[in-house]
BAZAFI-354535 format. One record per atom (N, C-alpha, C, O): x, y, z; residue in one letter. Coordinates in steps of 0.05 Angstrom, whole numbers, padded with zeros to 5 digits, always signed. Example, Ala and Ser with C-alpha at 12.3 -4.5 7.8 and 13.67 -1.06 7.14 Angstrom:
residues 2
+00264-00114+00156a +00246-00090+00156a +00264-00066+00156a +00285-00066+00169a +00257-00045+00142s +00273-00021+00143s +00258+00001+00157s +00268+00023+00161s 
This chain:
residues 334
-00897-00533-01387m -00880-00533-01405m -00881-00509-01429m -00902-00506-01441m -00859-00492-01436p -00864-00472-01454p -00873-00485-01481p -00868-00508-01488p -00889-00467-01494i -00903-00475-01522i -00881-00478-01541i -00863-00462-01539i -00880-00498-01561r -00859-00496-01581r -00874-00490-01608r -00892-00504-01618r -00864-00468-01619i -00876-00457-01645i -00854-00458-01670i -00830-00453-01668i -00867-00465-01688d -00852-00469-01711d -00838-00448-01724d -00843-00425-01716d -00821-00451-01745t -00801-00431-01754t -00818-00406-01763t -00812-00383-01756t -00841-00413-01780r -00859-00396-01793r -00872-00378-01770r -00872-00354-01772r -00882-00389-01752t -00894-00374-01732t -00876-00359-01714t -00886-00340-01702t -00852-00364-01712s -00831-00351-01701s -00827-00324-01716s -00829-00301-01705s -00822-00329-01741a -00816-00304-01757a -00841-00285-01759a -00837-00260-01761a -00865-00294-01759v -00887-00278-01760v -00891-00263-01735v -00901-00241-01735v -00883-00274-01712v -00883-00260-01685v -00862-00241-01683v -00866-00219-01674v -00838-00249-01692t -00816-00228-01693t -00822-00201-01709t -00815-00178-01702t -00837-00207-01733a -00844-00183-01746a -00862-00170-01737a -00860-00146-01741a -00884-00178-01722t -00905-00166-01709t -00895-00151-01686t -00905-00129-01682t -00878-00159-01671i -00867-00144-01649i -00849-00118-01657i -00849-00097-01644i -00833-00124-01681r -00821-00102-01689r -00841-00081-01699r -00839-00057-01692r -00863-00090-01716e -00882-00071-01728e -00897-00054-01708e -00905-00031-01712e -00902-00068-01684w -00918-00060-01662w -00897-00037-01649w -00906-00014-01644w -00872-00041-01645a -00855-00022-01630a -00852+00004-01647a -00852+00026-01636a -00848-00001-01675r -00845+00024-01695r -00872+00039-01693r -00872+00063-01696r -00895+00026-01688a -00922+00040-01691a -00920+00060-01667a -00928+00084-01670a -00910+00051-01644v -00919+00070-01621v -00894+00085-01612v -00897+00099-01592v -00868+00084-01625h -00846+00097-01621h -00849+00127-01633h -00863+00130-01653h -00835+00149-01621p -00837+00173-01627p -00830+00176-01657p -00844+00189-01673p -00809+00162-01664s -00802+00166-01695s -00822+00156-01714s -00820+00160-01739s -00843+00142-01701g -00859+00130-01722g -00886+00148-01720g -00887+00167-01736g -00905+00145-01705t -00930+00159-01705t -00933+00182-01685t -00955+00194-01683t -00912+00189-01671g -00911+00214-01653g -00925+00210-01629g -00928+00229-01614g -00933+00184-01624s -00951+00176-01598s -00937+00185-01575s -00912+00185-01575s -00950+00194-01553i -00937+00195-01527i -00931+00170-01515i -00948+00153-01510i -00903+00167-01510v -00890+00139-01502v -00872+00146-01480v -00862+00169-01478v -00868+00128-01463p -00849+00133-01443p -00819+00132-01459p -00817+00125-01482p -00800+00139-01443a -00771+00141-01450a -00759+00111-01458a -00740+00104-01444a -00765+00096-01475l -00756+00072-01479l -00747+00071-01505l -00758+00082-01525l -00725+00056-01504e -00709+00049-01533e -00727+00029-01546e -00743+00015-01533e -00726+00029-01573p -00743+00009-01589p -00735-00019-01582p -00752-00037-01586p -00712-00026-01573e -00704-00054-01564e -00720-00063-01542e -00732-00084-01541e -00720-00044-01522d -00732-00048-01500d -00762-00052-01502d -00774-00068-01488d -00772-00036-01518m -00803-00041-01531m -00809-00067-01542m -00830-00079-01536m -00793-00076-01556e -00792-00102-01568e -00791-00123-01551e -00805-00143-01554e -00772-00121-01529r -00771-00143-01509r -00799-00142-01494r -00811-00163-01491r -00807-00121-01485i -00834-00124-01470i -00858-00133-01487i -00875-00148-01477i -00859-00125-01512f -00879-00137-01529f -00877-00166-01538f -00897-00179-01545f -00851-00173-01537g -00848-00200-01543g -00856-00218-01522g -00865-00240-01526g -00851-00207-01497r -00861-00221-01470r -00889-00223-01470r -00900-00244-01463r -00900-00203-01479i -00928-00205-01475i -00941-00225-01497i -00960-00239-01491i -00931-00225-01520i -00945-00243-01541i -00935-00271-01532i -00949-00291-01534i -00912-00270-01523g -00905-00299-01516g -00922-00312-01494g -00928-00336-01494g -00932-00292-01471e -00945-00301-01452e -00976-00312-01463e -00987-00332-01455e -00985-00294-01480l -01010-00298-01495l -01013-00324-01512l -01034-00336-01514l -00988-00331-01525l -00988-00355-01541l -00983-00382-01522l -00988-00405-01530l -00973-00377-01497e -00979-00398-01478e -01004-00405-01472e -01012-00428-01474e -01018-00381-01464l -01044-00387-01455l -01064-00400-01480l -01085-00412-01477l -01053-00392-01503a -01069-00403-01525a -01070-00433-01528a -01090-00445-01536a -01043-00445-01519g -01041-00476-01523g -01046-00488-01496g -01041-00512-01493g -01056-00472-01476s -01057-00488-01448s -01086-00489-01443s -01101-00474-01455s -01096-00510-01423e -01122-00515-01410e -01118-00511-01379e -01097-00513-01367e -01144-00504-01368p -01169-00498-01381p -01166-00470-01393p -01147-00455-01392p -01190-00465-01405f -01189-00441-01422f -01183-00417-01406f -01196-00412-01385f -01162-00402-01417p -01151-00384-01392p -01159-00351-01399p -01144-00334-01408p -01183-00349-01393v -01193-00321-01402v -01188-00300-01378v -01185-00276-01384v -01187-00307-01355p -01178-00288-01336p -01146-00279-01339p -01138-00256-01338p -01131-00301-01342a -01101-00293-01350a -01098-00279-01371a -01079-00263-01372a -01117-00281-01394a -01114-00266-01420a -01119-00234-01411a -01105-00216-01418a -01138-00233-01398r -01148-00204-01392r -01128-00192-01374r -01122-00168-01376r -01117-00209-01355a -01090-00198-01337a -01071-00184-01359a -01067-00160-01360a -01061-00201-01375i -01040-00189-01391i -01048-00168-01406i -01031-00151-01412i -01074-00165-01415g -01083-00141-01428g -01080-00115-01412g -01072-00094-01421g -01089-00119-01387r -01087-00096-01368r -01059-00087-01370r -01055-00062-01373r -01038-00105-01369q -01010-00097-01363q -01006-00074-01385q -00988-00058-01380q -01019-00072-01409l -01013-00052-01429l -01018-00025-01420l -01006-00006-01430l -01036-00021-01399a -01048+00005-01389a -01027+00012-01363a -01030+00032-01349a -01010-00004-01361e -00997+00001-01331e -00966+00009-01341e -00959+00009-01365e -00950+00016-01319a -00923+00025-01323a -00910+00006-01343a -00917-00017-01341a -00892+00012-01362p -00882+00040-01367p -00903+00052-01395p -00896+00068-01411p -00924+00040-01394f -00940+00047-01419f -00965+00066-01408f -00981+00073-01425f -00968+00072-01385e -00993+00083-01372e -00999+00107-01391e -01022+00110-01397e -00981+00122-01399r -00981+00150-01414r -00982+00143-01447r -00982+00163-01462r -00982+00119-01457t -00981+00113-01483t -01004+00108-01496t -01021+00094-01486t -01005+00120-01522r -01029+00121-01534r -01026+00095-01558r -01014+00098-01579r -01035+00074-01551m -01025+00048-01569m -01048+00029-01570m -01043+00005-01573m -01077+00039-01567l -01097+00016-01568l -01101+00009-01597l -01110-00013-01602l -01097+00023-01614a -01100+00018-01644a -01077+00002-01653a -01082-00019-01664a -01049+00009-01648p -01025-00010-01654p -01030-00036-01642p -01028-00058-01654p -01036-00033-01618a -01040-00060-01603a -01058-00081-01613a -01053-00104-01612a -01084-00070-01623s -01106-00083-01631s -01094-00096-01661s -01097-00119-01669s -01080-00077-01674r -01070-00085-01702r -01049-00110-01699r -01047-00128-01716r -01034-00107-01675a -01011-00128-01672a -01024-00152-01665a -01021-00172-01679a -01038-00151-01644l -01046-00176-01630l -01071-00190-01650l -01067-00213-01659l -01092-00179-01656l -01111-00188-01672l -01105-00194-01699l -01119-00210-01711l -01084-00183-01710g -01073-00187-01738g -01051-00208-01737g -01039-00214-01758g -01045-00220-01714l -01027-00239-01717l -01039-00267-01721l -01060-00274-01710l -01025-00284-01737a -01036-00310-01743a -01019-00330-01737a -01008-00341-01756a -01013-00339-01714p -00992-00358-01705p -01000-00389-01714p -01023-00396-01718p -00980-00403-01715g -00991-00431-01720g -01002-00443-01750g -01010-00428-01768g -01002-00468-01751e -01012-00478-01774e -01042-00476-01777e -01055-00484-01757e -01055-00468-01797s -01085-00465-01802s -01098-00492-01791s -01092-00514-01800s -01115-00487-01771g -01131-00512-01760g -01115-00519-01731g -01127-00533-01714g -01093-00511-01727s -01082-00518-01704s -01093-00506-01678s -01108-00486-01679s -01087-00517-01655l -01100-00506-01631l -01095-00476-01624l -01113-00460-01617l -01065-00469-01629i -01058-00437-01626i -01074-00423-01647i -01089-00405-01640i -01072-00431-01673a -01086-00416-01691a -01114-00413-01689a -01125-00393-01699a -01128-00434-01677t -01160-00435-01670t -01163-00413-01646t -01179-00395-01646t -01146-00419-01628r -01154-00399-01601r -01146-00376-01599r -01156-00359-01585r -01121-00371-01617w -01108-00343-01616w -01128-00320-01618w -01128-00304-01599w -01143-00317-01638p -01165-00294-01645p -01180-00289-01616p -01182-00266-01608p -01188-00308-01604f -01204-00308-01579f -01187-00296-01555f -01195-00277-01541f -01163-00307-01551i -01145-00298-01531i -01135-00268-01535i -01133-00252-01517i -01130-00264-01561a -01119-00237-01564a -01142-00217-01562a -01137-00194-01554a -01167-00225-01569s -01190-00203-01565s -01197-00199-01537s -01207-00178-01529s -01192-00220-01519q -01195-00215-01489q -01174-00198-01478q -01180-00180-01462q -01153-00202-01485a -01128-00184-01480a -01135-00154-01490a -01134-00135-01474a -01141-00151-01510i -01149-00125-01522i -01175-00113-01509i -01175-00089-01504i -01192-00126-01505d -01217-00117-01494d -01209-00111-01465d -01217-00090-01457d -01194-00127-01449s -01184-00121-01423s -01169-00092-01422s -01172-00074-01405s -01150-00090-01445y -01134-00064-01444y -01155-00040-01447y -01153-00020-01434y -01174-00044-01466a -01195-00021-01472a -01208-00013-01447a -01211+00011-01440a -01216-00035-01433e -01231-00030-01410e -01217-00016-01390e -01229+00001-01376e -01190-00020-01387a -01171-00012-01364a -01170+00019-01376a -01177+00037-01360a -01164+00026-01397l -01163+00051-01411l -01189+00069-01401l -01188+00091-01389l -01209+00055-01408q -01235+00069-01401q -01239+00074-01372q -01251+00095-01366q -01230+00057-01352q -01232+00064-01329q -01212+00082-01321q -01217+00098-01303q -01190+00082-01332r -01171+00106-01324r -01180+00132-01329r -01177+00151-01313r -01193+00133-01356a -01206+00159-01367a -01229+00170-01343a -01231+00193-01334a -01244+00147-01337l -01264+00157-01323l -01256+00167-01292l -01270+00182-01279l -01231+00155-01283a -01221+00164-01258a -01213+00193-01266a -01224+00212-01255a -01196+00196-01285q -01178+00222-01291q -01210+00241-01295q -01209+00261-01281q -01227+00238-01305q -01250+00253-01307q -01263+00262-01286q -01272+00284-01284q -01263+00237-01265e -01274+00245-01241e -01255+00263-01222e -01264+00280-01206e -01232+00257-01226r -01212+00276-01212r -01216+00305-01222r -01218+00324-01207r -01218+00307-01248s -01220+00333-01260s -01244+00348-01252s -01244+00372-01246s -01266+00331-01252l -01291+00344-01242l -01290+00354-01210l -01299+00375-01201l -01278+00335-01196s -01274+00341-01167s -01257+00367-01164s -01262+00384-01147s -01236+00369-01182e -01217+00390-01177e -01233+00416-01189e -01231+00438-01177e -01247+00415-01210a -01263+00437-01219a -01286+00447-01196a -01292+00470-01191a -01299+00423-01185v -01317+00432-01163v -01307+00443-01141v -01318+00460-01129v -01282+00432-01135s -01267+00444-01115s -01258+00475-01119s -01259+00492-01101s -01250+00478-01142v -01243+00505-01151v -01269+00526-01150v -01267+00550-01143v -01291+00515-01158r -01312+00531-01154r -01328+00536-01132r -01342+00556-01128r -01324+00514-01115v -01328+00518-01084v -01309+00540-01071v -01316+00556-01053v -01287+00539-01081q -01268+00561-01065q -01275+00586-01078q -01275+00606-01064q -01280+00587-01103e -01293+00612-01120e -01311+00627-01105e -01306+00650-01097e -01337+00611-01099i -01360+00617-01085i -01354+00626-01055i -01366+00645-01044i -01336+00613-01043a -01329+00616-01015a -01316+00647-01013a -01321+00663-00995a -01299+00649-01034a -01282+00671-01034a -01302+00701-01041a -01298+00724-01032a -01320+00692-01058l -01341+00711-01065l -01357+00721-01041l -01364+00744-01037l -01364+00699-01025q -01384+00706-01003q -01367+00722-00982q -01377+00741-00970q -01338+00715-00980t -01325+00730-00956t -01322+00759-00971t -01324+00777-00955t -01317+00765-00995r -01314+00788-01007r -01340+00805-01006r -01339+00829-01005r -01363+00791-01007l -01390+00808-01004l -01393+00814-00976l -01401+00836-00967l -01387+00791-00961r -01389+00801-00932r -01375+00824-00919r -01385+00840-00904r -01348+00823-00929h -01333+00847-00924h -01340+00874-00936h -01337+00895-00924h -01348+00873-00957e -01362+00893-00970e -01384+00910-00955e -01387+00935-00952e -01401+00885-00947a -01427+00895-00931a -01419+00906-00908a -01435+00922-00899a -01397+00903-00895t -01390+00911-00867t -01363+00933-00868t -01351+00940-00848t -01359+00940-00893h -01331+00960-00887h -01339+00980-00912h -01354+00976-00931h -01324+01003-00903d -01326+01027-00921d -01308+01023-00942d -01286+01013-00939d -01319+01034-00970a -01309+01026-00995a -01285+01040-00999a -01267+01028-01010a -01282+01065-00991l -01260+01080-00996l -01236+01074-00975l -01213+01071-00984l -01240+01072-00948t -01221+01068-00934t -01216+01037-00922t -01196+01031-00910t -01237+01020-00928d -01236+00997-00919d -01238+00992-00888d -01232+00970-00878d -01247+01014-00873l -01252+01013-00847l -01279+00999-00841l -01294+00996-00861l -01286+00992-00818a -01308+00984-00810a -01330+01005-00815a -01328+01029-00809a -01355+00994-00828n -01376+01017-00830n -01393+01013-00802n -01385+00999-00784n -01420+01029-00801r -01436+01033-00781r -01444+01005-00770r -01440+00999-00746r -01454+00990-00787s -01467+00963-00777s -01446+00946-00765s -01453+00933-00745s -01419+00943-00774l -01403+00927-00760l -01394+00943-00736l -01389+00930-00716l -01391+00967-00735l -01383+00983-00711l -01407+00973-00687l -01400+00964-00665l -01427+00976-00693k -01448+00973-00675k -01448+00945-00664k -01452+00941-00640k -01444+00925-00683e -01442+00894-00676e -01413+00893-00655e -01415+00881-00633e -01396+00902-00661r -01369+00899-00647r -01373+00913-00619r -01364+00902-00599r -01386+00935-00618v -01393+00948-00593v -01409+00931-00575v -01402+00928-00551v -01430+00919-00585r -01450+00904-00575r -01436+00879-00558r -01443+00871-00536r -01411+00867-00577m -01398+00843-00566m -01378+00856-00544m -01374+00843-00523m -01367+00879-00548m -01349+00885-00529m -01362+00892-00497m -01351+00890-00475m -01389+00900-00502a -01403+00908-00476a -01413+00883-00458a -01426+00885-00437a -01404+00859-00470t -01408+00831-00453t -01384+00824-00440t -01385+00803-00427t -01362+00838-00439d -01337+00832-00426d -01345+00846-00396d -01350+00870-00393d -01345+00827-00375p -01352+00832-00350p -01328+00848-00335p -01332+00859-00313p -01300+00849-00349a -01278+00860-00336a -01274+00887-00345a -01261+00903-00332a -01284+00892-00370r -01271+00919-00380r -01299+00933-00393r -01319+00919-00400r -01297+00960-00393g -01321+00975-00405g -01313+00979-00436g -01295+00968-00449g -01332+00996-00442v -01331+01003-00474v -01320+01031-00475v -01331+01049-00462v -01297+01037-00492g -01288+01063-00496g -01297+01072-00523g -01301+01056-00541g -01301+01097-00526l -01307+01103-00554l -01296+01135-00560l -01301+01154-00545l -01282+01137-00582l -01271+01161-00591l -01283+01166-00615l -01284+01149-00634l -01295+01193-00616l -01309+01204-00642l -01292+01223-00652l -01289+01245-00640l -01278+01219-00674i -01259+01236-00687i -01270+01252-00710i -01282+01241-00728i -01264+01279-00711d -01277+01294-00734d -01254+01310-00745d -01241+01324-00731d -01250+01308-00769l -01226+01324-00781l -01234+01354-00784l -01255+01361-00793l -01214+01371-00774d -01216+01397-00774d -01219+01410-00800d -01202+01402-00815d -01235+01428-00810d -01236+01440-00836d -01234+01423-00861d -01223+01432-00881d -01243+01400-00858f -01242+01382-00880f -01257+01396-00906f -01248+01395-00929f -01277+01407-00899k -01292+01419-00921k -01273+01437-00939k -01273+01434-00963k -01258+01454-00928q -01239+01472-00943q -01222+01458-00959q -01214+01467-00980q -01212+01430-00948i -01195+01414-00964i -01210+01402-00988i -01196+01399-01009i -01234+01397-00989n -01249+01389-01008n -01254+01413-01029n -01250+01409-01053n -01260+01433-01022d -01265+01456-01037d -01242+01468-01051d -01243+01479-01073d -01215+01466-01033g -01193+01479-01044g -01178+01458-01058g -01165+01466-01077g -01175+01435-01054y -01161+01416-01070y -01177+01397-01089y -01166+01385-01108y -01203+01395-01083g -01220+01375-01097g -01225+01349-01081g -01211+01340-01063g -01248+01338-01091h -01254+01315-01078h -01233+01290-01078h -01231+01276-01058h -01218+01287-01101s -01201+01265-01101s -01177+01271-01080s -01168+01253-01066s -01169+01294-01079v -01143+01299-01056v -01161+01292-01031v -01153+01275-01015v -01184+01304-01027g -01199+01296-01005g -01202+01263-00995g -01202+01253-00973g -01203+01253-01016d -01205+01221-01011d -01178+01209-01009d -01176+01187-00998d -01155+01222-01018e -01130+01216-01012e -01123+01221-00980e -01109+01206-00967e -01134+01241-00970v -01130+01252-00942v -01146+01229-00925v -01135+01219-00905v -01168+01221-00932l -01183+01207-00916l -01173+01174-00915l -01176+01160-00896l -01160+01166-00938v -01149+01142-00938v -01122+01141-00922v -01115+01120-00911v -01107+01162-00922t -01083+01169-00904t -01088+01169-00876t -01073+01158-00860t -01112+01181-00870i -01120+01184-00841i -01128+01159-00830i -01121+01154-00806i -01144+01139-00845a -01150+01114-00838a -01127+01098-00832a -01127+01083-00812a -01103+01099-00849q -01080+01084-00843q -01067+01093-00821q -01054+01076-00808q -01067+01119-00812r -01053+01128-00786r -01070+01120-00762r -01060+01117-00739r -01096+01116-00767l -01111+01108-00744l -01108+01080-00737l -01107+01072-00713l -01105+01064-00757r -01094+01035-00755r -01070+01033-00745r -01066+01013-00732r -01049+01052-00748s -01026+01049-00733s -01024+01057-00705s -01007+01047-00690s -01041+01077-00696a -01039+01087-00671a -01058+01072-00651a -01055+01074-00626a -01077+01057-00663c -01098+01042-00645c -01087+01013-00639c -01072+01001-00654c -01096+01002-00613p -01087+00974-00606p -01102+00954-00625p -01119+00961-00641p -01094+00930-00621a -01101+00908-00640a -01132+00906-00632a -01147+00904-00652a -01143+00905-00611e -01168+00899-00602e -01190+00920-00609e -01214+00918-00603e -01179+00942-00623t -01196+00970-00629t -01212+00961-00657t -01200+00947-00674t -01233+00969-00659v -01250+00973-00685v -01249+00999-00692v -01255+01015-00675v -01241+01005-00716i -01240+01032-00730i -01261+01036-00752i -01260+01024-00774i -01278+01053-00747a -01297+01057-00768a -01300+01085-00781a -01296+01106-00768a -01306+01085-00806r -01313+01112-00817r -01343+01115-00813r -01359+01100-00824r -01348+01136-00797y -01378+01136-00792y -01392+01159-00811y -01416+01158-00815y -01380+01175-00819g -01392+01196-00836g -01368+01207-00855g -01345+01197-00855g -01376+01228-00871g -01357+01237-00891g -01328+01242-00879g -01307+01234-00889g -01330+01256-00859d -01303+01262-00847d -01301+01256-00820d -01284+01269-00807d -01316+01237-00808e -01322+01229-00780e -01312+01200-00779e -01317+01183-00797e -01296+01195-00757f -01288+01168-00751f -01294+01158-00722f -01297+01175-00704f -01296+01137-00718v -01304+01126-00694v -01287+01105-00686v -01285+01087-00703v -01273+01102-00664v -01255+01085-00651v -01267+01072-00629v -01276+01087-00611v -01271+01047-00626a -01287+01033-00607a -01265+01013-00596a -01249+01003-00612a -01265+01007-00567l -01245+00988-00557l -01256+00978-00530l -01268+00993-00516l -01251+00952-00522p -01255+00943-00494p -01231+00957-00478p -01208+00953-00485p -01237+00970-00461a -01222+00987-00443a -01226+00993-00415a -01247+00988-00405a -01210+01003-00403r -01211+01017-00373r -01211+01047-00379r -01198+01057-00397r -01225+01061-00362r -01231+01089-00364r -01201+01106-00370r -01199+01121-00389r -01181+01100-00355n -01158+01115-00352n -01141+01109-00382n -01120+01121-00385n -01149+01095-00398c -01134+01089-00419c -01143+01109-00446c -01129+01113-00465c -01166+01119-00441l -01179+01134-00466l -01162+01160-00469l -01156+01167-00492l -01154+01174-00450g -01140+01198-00453g -01113+01194-00468g -01105+01208-00486g -01102+01174-00459e -01071+01165-00472e -01080+01162-00503e -01069+01175-00521e -01100+01142-00507l -01103+01138-00535l -01114+01161-00553l -01110+01161-00577l -01128+01182-00539a -01138+01203-00557a -01114+01216-00563a -01111+01223-00586a -01093+01221-00544m -01067+01236-00551m -01054+01227-00573m -01046+01242-00591m -01050+01198-00572r -01037+01187-00593r -01050+01190-00621r -01037+01196-00641r -01079+01187-00621v -01096+01197-00648v -01089+01222-00653v -01082+01225-00677v -01089+01242-00638l -01082+01269-00644l -01055+01271-00652l -01051+01287-00669l -01036+01257-00643a -01012+01263-00653a -01010+01249-00680a -00996+01260-00697a -01021+01228-00684a -01017+01214-00709a -01034+01229-00734a -01031+01224-00758a -01051+01248-00724l -01069+01257-00748l -01059+01291-00752l -01071+01307-00767l -01038+01299-00737c -01033+01330-00738c -01012+01333-00761c -01009+01356-00769c -00999+01315-00772e -00980+01319-00792e -00994+01320-00819e -01013+01306-00825e -00983+01340-00835p -00994+01344-00862p -00993+01318-00879p -00974+01302-00879p -01014+01314-00894v -01016+01293-00913v -01002+01295-00943v -01006+01315-00957v -00990+01278-00950q -00976+01278-00974q -00996+01268-00996q -01006+01245-00995q -01003+01287-01017t -01021+01279-01034t -01009+01285-01062t -00986+01292-01064t -01026+01281-01084a -01016+01283-01110a -01014+01316-01117a -01001+01325-01135a -01032+01333-01096a -01030+01359-01099a -01010+01376-01081a -01010+01400-01079a -00992+01356-01069g -00972+01367-01051g -00980+01361-01022g -00999+01346-01017g -00967+01372-01004p -00977+01366-00973p -01002+01381-00968p -01004+01403-00978p -01019+01372-00953v -01045+01379-00945v -01048+01379-00914v -01045+01357-00903v -01053+01400-00900p -01051+01404-00872p -01076+01388-00863p -01097+01388-00875p -01070+01374-00840a -01091+01359-00830a -01093+01359-00803a -01071+01360-00793a -01113+01359-00784s -01116+01355-00756s -01141+01347-00750s -01157+01343-00768s -01148+01342-00721a -01172+01334-00716a -01181+01340-00686a -01165+01347-00669a -01208+01339-00682s -01218+01343-00656s -01231+01316-00649s -01243+01302-00665s -01226+01311-00622v -01236+01283-00613v -01253+01286-00585v -01246+01302-00568v -01273+01272-00583g -01287+01266-00562g -01285+01238-00555g -01284+01220-00573g -01286+01233-00529t -01285+01206-00522t -01309+01202-00498t -01313+01221-00483t -01322+01179-00496a -01340+01167-00476a -01333+01142-00470a -01319+01128-00484a -01344+01135-00446f -01337+01112-00433f -01361+01099-00420f -01375+01112-00406f -01365+01073-00424c -01389+01058-00412c -01373+01036-00393c -01357+01019-00403c -01378+01039-00368p -01365+01021-00347p -01375+00991-00357p -01394+00987-00373p -01361+00971-00344p -01370+00945-00347p -01393+00936-00325p -01392+00945-00302p -01411+00920-00334g -01436+00917-00318g -01457+00934-00326g -01480+00928-00317g -01456+00953-00341r -01478+00972-00344r -01489+00967-00374r -01473+00960-00391r -01512+00970-00378d -01525+00965-00404d -01512+00987-00426d -01515+01011-00424d -01501+00977-00444c -01487+00996-00461c -01503+01005-00489c -01504+00991-00508c -01513+01028-00487d -01528+01036-00509d -01515+01049-00528d -01507+01072-00521d -01509+01040-00553f -01491+01052-00569f -01498+01081-00575f -01481+01100-00574f -01524+01084-00582a -01532+01110-00590a -01523+01130-00566a -01512+01151-00572a -01528+01125-00545d -01520+01141-00520d -01491+01146-00521d -01480+01169-00523d -01480+01127-00520l -01449+01130-00520l -01436+01145-00542l -01414+01156-00539l -01451+01145-00566l -01442+01159-00587l -01447+01187-00582l -01431+01204-00587l -01473+01192-00571r -01482+01225-00566r -01464+01234-00552r -01454+01256-00558r -01454+01218-00527s -01436+01230-00508s -01410+01239-00518s -01400+01260-00510s -01399+01223-00536a -01374+01226-00551a -01375+01248-00569a -01355+01262-00575a -01400+01253-00580d -01403+01272-00600d -01409+01304-00588d -01405+01325-00600d -01417+01302-00564r -01420+01327-00547r -01391+01332-00537r -01385+01356-00538r -01373+01317-00529a -01346+01318-00521a -01334+01334-00545a -01325+01357-00544a -01335+01318-00568m -01321+01326-00592m -01327+01355-00600m -01309+01370-00607m -01353+01362-00599y -01359+01392-00609y -01345+01411-00583y -01337+01433-00588y -01344+01401-00561s -01333+01416-00539s -01307+01420-00550s -01300+01443-00557s -01291+01400-00553a -01261+01401-00561a -01259+01421-00586a -01243+01440-00586a -01274+01417-00603k -01275+01437-00631k -01282+01461-00623k -01268+01479-00632k -01300+01468-00609t -01307+01497-00599t -01285+01507-00582t -01283+01532-00584t -01268+01497-00565a -01252+01502-00549a -01221+01511-00566a -01202+01524-00557a -01224+01502-00590g -01201+01514-00608g -01188+01491-00628g -01167+01495-00640g -01203+01466-00631k -01193+01446-00648k -01169+01434-00637k -01159+01443-00616k -01158+01413-00649r -01133+01399-00645r -01124+01389-00620r -01101+01385-00612r -01152+01384-00606q -01150+01370-00579q -01178+01353-00576q -01196+01352-00593q -01178+01340-00552f -01195+01323-00544f -01210+01331-00518f -01199+01345-00500f -01235+01323-00517a -01249+01324-00492a -01259+01300-00482a -01271+01285-00498a -01257+01290-00455v -01264+01267-00444v -01294+01273-00431v -01299+01291-00414v -01312+01254-00442s -01341+01259-00429s -01341+01237-00406s -01334+01214-00410s -01350+01248-00382e -01350+01231-00354e -01380+01215-00357e -01399+01230-00363e -01384+01190-00353l -01409+01180-00355l -01412+01162-00330l -01420+01139-00332l -01405+01172-00304d -01409+01154-00282d -01440+01156-00275d -01453+01177-00280d -01451+01135-00264p -01481+01134-00260p -01491+01156-00247p -01513+01165-00255p -01479+01169-00226e -01491+01191-00211e -01491+01218-00230e -01507+01236-00225e -01473+01219-00250e -01471+01241-00269e -01496+01238-00289e -01511+01257-00296e -01500+01210-00298v -01523+01209-00317v -01547+01217-00303v -01564+01232-00313v -01549+01206-00276d -01573+01216-00262d -01577+01248-00258d -01600+01258-00260d -01554+01264-00253s -01559+01289-00244s -01561+01309-00270s -01570+01332-00267s -01554+01302-00290g -01551+01321-00314g -01532+01314-00334g -01518+01294-00334g -01532+01332-00354p -01510+01329-00380p -01480+01322-00369p -01470+01329-00348p -01471+01307-00387a -01442+01296-00382a -01423+01320-00381a -01427+01339-00396a -01403+01318-00364t -01385+01339-00362t -01363+01335-00381t -01365+01313-00392t -01340+01353-00388a -01319+01349-00403a -01298+01359-00396a -01299+01382-00386a -01272+01347-00397r -01248+01359-00394r -01231+01357-00418r -01234+01338-00434r -01211+01379-00422f -01198+01377-00447f -01170+01373-00444f -01158+01378-00423f -01157+01361-00468a -01124+01363-00475a -01123+01368-00498a -01139+01359-00514a -01103+01383-00505a -01093+01391-00533a -01068+01377-00540a -01053+01370-00521a -01061+01371-00564v -01035+01358-00570v -01017+01383-00579v -01027+01403-00590v -00993+01380-00574a -00976+01403-00583a -00974+01407-00614a -00978+01387-00627a -00969+01427-00626g -00965+01432-00651g -00983+01453-00665g -00980+01458-00689g 
């Protein structure tokens, strides 16, 4: 049966509800509240106080039910409402019933249980939010560390100016290519022609612009499986898993890509290169140093023969046994 309250208690409850609603409404204290009209808030607060009054007059002693009502204050539509202080004043300050009556006697305890449960729910929510924030912060930090590690690994294996592979990465990639039983390892050693004259005539900053552009052109000219490295000041090495007959075609593409003038801050700068190629067949132990020396000899042969061309170094087993590698030449038009 619903509890019956006297006229004085009813008036006190009505006044308490209105004061509570005014305390948490934006026009009152400026607290963060949901988009509720004052009459809607009064209706909800009236229901909560009414349920607590029912508990104050019921048996057995309803502590769990009172705490459940208190937890409702931390739920929708009030989950973002800061109203612990106004709720405490409204519930603990209410004095229903005649002095000495069951409701008047039990109300302070019922109200305190509801407020205590509300405060506990707020604390749990704050802790959960703190854990989420901490988890998010840790996640962000982990991502930052992973990004830093990735950047450091990249910097350790790439040239700072051109962002091409450096020597250590080149050697590692060649070692991996040599494990392919179906294809050999092809190497192109590319030396820019007269690069010292560019540095002396235009300055090192323009020389750097030329190197960056040459790196971009090499990326465009080479297949996806290629590793392109800046091996020295004006030397580049291209390595790829390949068959012998593809190296000449690639060398011609590289020469064609590098023969156009480079547009710089100082204007167009002439550019060209000499290329030497070497090939290690599949199934043979691939010594990077030997492969590079062979390509280097072929490159100097091309440069001596007039620059702007490439020389192919033949590394068949019988040639390795019989003497120095031979070379044949091709030049790019222009």
